C-alpha positions as CSV (number, residue, x, y, z in Angstrom):
1,X,24.9,27.4,40.4
2,X,23.7,24.1,41.9
3,X,21.9,24.2,45.2
4,X,24.1,23.0,48.0
5,X,23.4,19.5,49.3
6,X,22.2,18.0,46.1
7,X,23.5,14.6,45.1
8,X,26.1,14.9,42.4
9,X,26.1,12.1,39.9
10,X,28.7,11.2,37.3
11,X,27.5,12.5,33.9
12,X,28.8,9.5,32.0
13,X,27.2,7.0,34.4
14,X,23.9,8.9,34.0
15,X,24.2,8.6,30.2
16,X,24.9,4.8,30.5
17,X,21.8,4.4,32.8
18,X,19.7,6.2,30.2
19,X,21.2,4.0,27.4
20,X,20.3,0.8,29.3
21,X,16.8,2.0,29.9
22,X,16.4,2.8,26.2
23,X,17.8,-0.6,25.3
24,X,15.4,-2.3,27.7
25,X,12.5,-0.5,26.1
26,X,13.7,-1.6,22.6
27,X,13.9,-5.2,23.7
28,X,10.4,-5.0,25.2
29,X,9.1,-3.5,22.0
30,X,10.7,-6.2,19.9
31,X,9.2,-8.9,22.1
32,X,5.8,-7.3,22.0
33,X,5.9,-7.2,18.2
34,X,6.9,-10.8,18.0
35,X,4.1,-11.7,20.4
36,X,1.6,-9.7,18.3
37,X,2.7,-11.5,15.2
38,X,2.2,-14.9,16.9
39,X,-1.3,-13.8,17.9
40,X,-2.1,-12.8,14.3
41,X,-1.1,-16.3,13.1
42,X,-3.2,-18.1,15.8
43,X,-4.8,-20.5,13.3
44,X,-1.5,-21.3,11.5
45,X,0.7,-24.3,12.2
46,X,3.7,-24.1,14.5
47,X,6.1,-24.2,11.6
48,X,4.4,-21.3,9.8
49,X,4.4,-19.2,13.0
50,X,8.1,-19.9,13.6
51,X,8.9,-18.9,10.0
52,X,7.0,-15.6,10.3
53,X,8.6,-14.7,13.6
54,X,12.0,-16.3,13.2
55,X,14.8,-13.9,14.3
56,X,17.5,-16.5,14.1
57,X,18.0,-16.0,10.4
58,X,17.8,-12.2,10.6
59,X,20.7,-10.2,12.0
60,X,19.8,-7.2,14.2
61,X,21.9,-5.1,11.8
62,X,20.5,-6.6,8.6
63,X,18.9,-3.4,7.3
64,X,21.4,-1.0,8.6
65,X,23.4,1.3,6.3
66,X,26.1,3.9,7.0
67,X,23.2,6.4,7.0
68,X,21.9,4.6,10.1
69,X,24.9,5.6,12.1
70,X,24.2,9.4,11.7
71,X,21.1,9.5,14.0
72,X,22.8,7.0,16.4
73,X,25.9,9.1,16.7
74,X,23.9,12.3,17.0
75,X,21.7,11.0,19.8
76,X,24.7,9.6,21.6
77,X,26.6,12.9,21.4
78,X,23.5,14.8,22.5
79,X,23.1,12.5,25.4
80,X,26.6,13.1,26.6
81,X,26.3,16.8,26.2
82,X,23.0,16.8,28.0
83,X,24.5,14.9,30.9
84,X,27.4,17.4,31.1
85,X,25.0,20.3,31.1
86,X,23.0,18.8,33.9
87,X,26.1,18.2,35.9
88,X,27.9,21.5,35.5
89,X,25.2,24.2,35.1
90,X,22.5,25.6,37.3
91,X,18.8,25.3,36.7
92,X,18.4,28.7,35.2
93,X,21.1,28.1,32.5
94,X,19.5,24.6,31.9
95,X,16.2,26.4,31.2
96,X,17.8,28.8,28.8
97,X,19.6,26.0,27.1
98,X,16.3,24.1,26.6
99,X,14.4,27.0,25.3
100,X,17.2,28.2,23.0
101,X,17.5,24.6,21.7
102,X,13.8,24.8,20.8
103,X,14.3,28.1,19.1
104,X,17.3,26.8,17.2
105,X,15.2,23.8,16.1
106,X,12.5,26.0,14.8
107,X,14.9,28.2,12.9
108,X,16.6,25.2,11.3
109,X,13.2,23.8,10.3
110,X,12.4,27.1,8.7
111,X,15.8,27.3,6.9
112,X,16.1,23.6,5.8
113,X,12.4,22.6,5.2
114,X,10.9,26.0,4.4
115,X,8.2,25.7,7.1
116,X,6.9,29.2,7.9
117,X,7.0,30.3,11.5
118,X,3.8,31.6,13.0
119,X,3.6,35.1,14.5
120,X,3.5,33.5,18.0
121,X,6.7,31.6,17.3
122,X,8.4,34.7,16.1
123,X,7.3,36.8,19.1
124,X,8.3,33.9,21.4
125,X,11.7,33.6,19.8
126,X,12.3,37.4,20.2
127,X,11.3,37.2,23.8
128,X,13.5,34.3,24.5
129,X,16.5,35.9,22.9
130,X,15.8,39.2,24.7
131,X,15.4,37.5,28.1
132,X,18.6,35.5,27.5
133,X,20.5,38.7,26.6
134,X,19.2,40.4,29.8
135,X,20.1,37.5,32.0
136,X,23.6,37.1,30.7
137,X,24.3,40.8,30.5
138,X,23.7,41.5,34.1
């Protein structure tokens, strides 16, 4: 359970805050890339620079396909679920969720990509599963 007296925040508002911060980072990254391109064409004429860094003729969604929506939807769903976990569960359960998520990712990587798990990863996975079982059993 949560410690009494902690400030409780709305999970959805928290997700929106994180989304805005991510969008701000993206805008800064795009501006820095354009600035870098302008520096690379320092000896060129103004028209050549504008042609190389012109975003007016390019749509933000120009190179998007339906496959682009998969990681976007996945990240958005994961963000909402993470916010709900942070709001409703205690710190011990959050820790187990984090570690079990890492174990799940390693197992998926093994199954889908065929990447062999090291002995340390296998022992760690066994310890995490055993400690989770002990915690939730008693």
